[in-house]
N, C-alpha and C positions, 0 to 999 in steps of 0.2 A: 363846481365847474361842470360844464357839459363837454365831455371829451369824446371825440370820434377816434377810434383805434382802427387803423388800416393795416391789415396783415393778410398775406396770401394763405396763411395757415392758422387754423383756430380749432377749438373743440368741435368734434370729438378727436381731432388730431392732437397729439401730445406735444405741446410746445410751451415754452416759458411764458409766452404772452397770455395764456389762459389764466394763470395764477396772478399775473400782474393786473389784469383787468378786474379780477375778483377783489384783489387787495385795494385798488382804487375805489371800487364800489363800496367796500367795507368802511372806507374812510369818509364816506358820505357824498361821493361824486357821482354824477349821472354819466354812465359809460355806455357807449354804443359801439358795436363792432361792424366793420365792413370787411368781408372776407369772401372766400370762394367756396365752392362745393368741396367737401372734404374728400381727398383721394390719396393722401400721403400716409404710409410709404408704399403701399402695395400697387399704386398706379391705377386703381379703379375706384369709382365712387362707393362710399360707404352705403350700406343698406338703408333704405327709405329715402335716399337722395337721388335726384334725377336731373339731367340736363334740361329736360323739357317742362319742369314745373317750378313754381315759386317755392324756394327753399328757405325763405326768411323764417326766423323762429326766435323763441326766447329761451335763455339758459340761465338759471340762477338769478333771475331778475334783470338780466342784461339782454337787450334787443340785438339780434344779429341779422344784418343784411347780407345775404349771400348772392354774389354775382355768379354768372355762368363761367365755366372754364372747361377746357379740353383736358381730360384726365391724363396723367403723366405717362401711363402705359409703360412700354419698355423701349429703350434705345434713345439716342441723343436727339433725333428728329422730333420724337414725341415730347421729349422734355422741353425742347425749345418752343414747340407749339403750346405747351402748357404755360410757359412763362409769358409768351406773347399774348395768348388769349386772356390771361388774367388782366393785363394792362388794358386791353380793349374793353372787355366786359365790365371791369371795375370802374373805368372812366364813365361808361354809359350809365352804370348804376348811380354814380355820384350825381349825375345830371338830374336824376329823378327823385333824389332824397329831398324832402321838404323841411326837415328839421334844421335847426340852427345849432352851431357848436362854438364854444369858446376856444378850444384847443384841438389840435389834431396830432395824434401820436402814431408814428409808423414803426413797425417791427420788421427788421430786415435780416433774416438769417441768410437767405439767397432765394431769389435773385434780387439784385439792387433795383431792378425796374419797378418794384413795389412802390418806389418813391414817385413815379410819374403820375399815377392817379392822385397822389397826395398834393402835387402841385396844382392840379385842377381843383381839387377840393378846397385847398387853401384860398384860392381866388374866389370860388363860389361862396364859401361861408365866411370870407374875410377873417380867417383865423390862421395863426401861425402853425407850422407843423414842426415837430420834433422827431428827428430821425435816429433810431436806435440801431447802431451797426453791430451785427453779429458776425458777418463775413466781409472780408475786404475784397472789393471788386476794382478792376477786372482780374486781379491776381488769382482769385479763387477759380476762375475759369481755367487757368493753366494748371494750378496745383491739383484740383479735384477732378477737372474735366478733361485735362490733357490738350486743351485748345492752345494753338501756337500761332494762328493766323494774325499777323500784326495789324491788319486792317480791321478785323473783327474786334480785337483787343482795344484798338484805338477808339473805335465806335463806342464800346461800353465804358471806356475811360471817360469819354466826353459826356455820356449820360450820367455817370457817377458824379462828375464835377458839377454838372448842371443841378443835380438834386442837392448836393452839398451847399451850393450857392443859394438855393431857394430856401433851405431849411433855416429855422430860427436857431436851433442848436443841434449839434451832432453828438449824440451820446455813444460812447464806445465801451464795450463790455470788457476790454482789456487795455491796460496802459500801453501795451506793446503796439496797439493800432496807431498811436499818435504820429510817429515819424512817417509811416507810410501815407497817411492822409495828408499830412503837411507837405509831403512831396508832390501831392496832386494840386495843392493850392494853399494860399495863406488863410487857413481856417482856424488859426490859433485862438481867436476870440469866440469861437463857437464850440470847441471841443470840451466835452464834459465826461469824466470817467464815471460810468454807471454799470457796475458788474451785474451778472445774473445772481439771483438768490436761489432758494429751493422752496418748494411748497411746504406748508406746515405739516403735511403728513410724512415728510422725510424727517424721521427722528429715530432714536434707538428704541427698538421694541424686542420683545422676547420671541424667539423662534417658535413656530407652531407646527404641530405634527402634520397638519393638512398641507403645508408647503414643503416640509421635509420629504413627504411622500412623493412629491413631483420631481425630486432631485436624486441624483445618484449618491451612493454612500461614499465616504472617504473625504479626502482633503479637497475642498471645493473653492474654485475661483470663478467669480461671476463678472461677465462683461454685459453692460446694459446700454442699448441705444442702436443707432443706425449702423448697419453692416455694409460699409461702402469702401470706395477707393481711399478716401481720406483717412480712414481709421487705422490703416496699416496693420490689418489683422494677420497678414502674412508673417510679420515679425513674431507674433504670438504663436503661430503654428510652428515656426522654426524653433522657437524656444521650447515648445512642448515636445518636439522631437528630441532635442538635446536632453531635456529632463528625463524623458522616458528611457533614453539610452543609458542614463545613470542609475536606473532602477527605482526611481521615485514615482509613485502612482498619484497623479494629479488629475482631477476632473475639471474640464474647462466648459463652463456653461454660458451660453449666449442667449440673452433676452432681447429680442428685437428682430428687425428684418432689414433688407436693403438690396441694392442692385447687384452687389458682388457676392451675395451669399452662396449661390451655387458654385461659383468659381472657387471659393474658399473650401467648400465641402469636397470638391474634386481634389484640391491640393491635399486635404486631410486624408482622403482615401488613398492617394498615391504614396503617402508616407506611412500608411498602415496605423493611423492614429484614430480611426473612426470610433474605437471603443472608449476613447477618452474625451470626445467632444460631443456636446449636447446642444442642439439648436432648438429651443423650446417655443420660438415664435414670439409674437407680441402680446403684451398684457397691458391693462390700464395702468397709468402711472401710479395710481393709489395702491396698487399691489406690489410695487417695486420694493418698498421697505420690508415687506414680509419675506420676499425672496432674499434680500440682502442679509436679513437676520440669520439665514441658514448658511451663509457663506463664511469661509475663513478670511477671505480678503476680496476686494473688488478691483477690477482692472480698468484702466483708461489708457488708450494708445492712440497715436497719430502717426501718419506717414511722415517721413523725413523730408521737410520742405520748409524754407524760410517763412512762408506765409503762415504755416501751422504753428510755428514757434511763437508767433505773436498772439495767439489766442489762448483763452482759458476754456477748455471744453465744459459745457454746461453741466455735464454729469459730475464734474469734480465737486461742485457745491452740494449736490445731492448726496454724494458719497460721504463728504465731511459731516453733513447734518445727520446722516444715519448712524454715525459713530462706528464705522467699519474701517479697518486698515486699507490703505490704497497701494496697489502695485502699478507703477506708471512706466510707460514707454513713450516718452515725448520730450520735447525740448522747450526752451524759452519760458514763457509766462506760466504755462501749466506745470512745468518742472519746478519753477520757483515756488509756486503755491504749495506743492506737496512737500518740498524741502523746508519751507518756512513753517508750515503747520506741524512738521514732525509727525505726520499721520501715516507715514509709510515709506517705501523705498521707490526710487525712480531712476531709470536708466535712459541714456540717449535714444531718441527715436531711431528705429531701424536696427538697433544693436541687439540681436537675439541672444547672443552669448551672455551679455551683462544682464539682460532681463531674466534669463534662466538662472543666473547666479543669485539674483535678488529673490526669486521665488524660493530657491533652496534656502537662502539665508533667512527668509521670513518663516519658512516651514520649521526651521530649527529654533526659533525664538521660544521662550517660555511664556506662559499665560500672563504673567505680570508685565512683561515687555509688550505683549500684544494689547493688553488692556490700556496701557499707557498711550499707545498710538491712538486707540479709539477716543480716549478723552481729549487728547491733543487736537484731534480733528473737530470734535464738537466745539471746543473752546475757540478754535480759529474761525470756524464758521460764524459763530455768534458775534465775534469781534469784527470780521471783515465783510460778511455777506448776510447779516441778519435781515429778514424779510421786512419787518416793520420799519427798521432804520432806513432801508433803501427806498421804500415806498414814500416815506416822509421826505426824503431827499428829493425824489422826483416831483412831489407836489410843490415843494418850495421852488424848484426850477420852473415848473409850469406857471406858478403865481408871478414869477418875474415878468 
């Protein structure tokens, strides 16, 4: 099949769609990407890319069409311009693409407006598009962005419903998404559960001295990913304060970046926790397993909100595949996966006291109990989220 993948984010930005594109290519399909100039998460264009030049390129045998976009920058106004400019410039790019495609696959973490160019592309290429929902709109605007204007929310709800109506199938990364989407319209014949997997490089590996040297000594917990409002980092900070007051020395390590990072650092300084927190910045996804191997456990957390209880954070699959115990602060689907897998301990979102208790509880486990958690995670990942199994499932769906 000739497949056009439309996504606002793609390599060298670190998103799950990168690996899915490679997986489809490895299965013998002709994959082409339509995306933007990379600028996530720092809000400025990656080096070598420019608004004023042609940024089309090839990556691992996959051709990438890059449309122009206004960089995210800082602040909500810049972010909204970023979203709007992608729709405009991506649609223009579609008009000038001369290739033909059999199927169109759309990756939607946020914003949902990535589906609008797909509608135009579907008409031009006379090919159905498949919409992979990672974030629920317009609810995500309220939960993560704090937007409450009913007219704006109604507008984006209308756009979301339009995209769902035009899509051939609506793929959902969590079963928890089903009820919310069905409340927006009768899409029951279109909904398909298609969870995230993890790249092949996420696997158990031995810790290396070169990575140990980058980290503090002692009992280490690692959080990897976006450091934003939705991640509920304040709960971890409060738990760290409780744990330190009990005399337990824990090192909290963050790999990633985000819009709320400086606010959290200020909170940490105010609580006199600066000696226990380490923000190491962003690293290529391929390096994550090397950092994970040095950790005692890995952290996943989300803000307390109904919308977040419906999702499975993509890092959960990576943690499971890496064979490391998980300490979670979240509700709903993510909590269910950790409990079902028996790969760690999980407390309700926003409950710093229970999270602190789970950290202490895990700290006191013996090595046999911790190793059992590791193996449980690996087994569960292979059963529920195996990369080849999911890619084959997607190909079957596209062939329909």
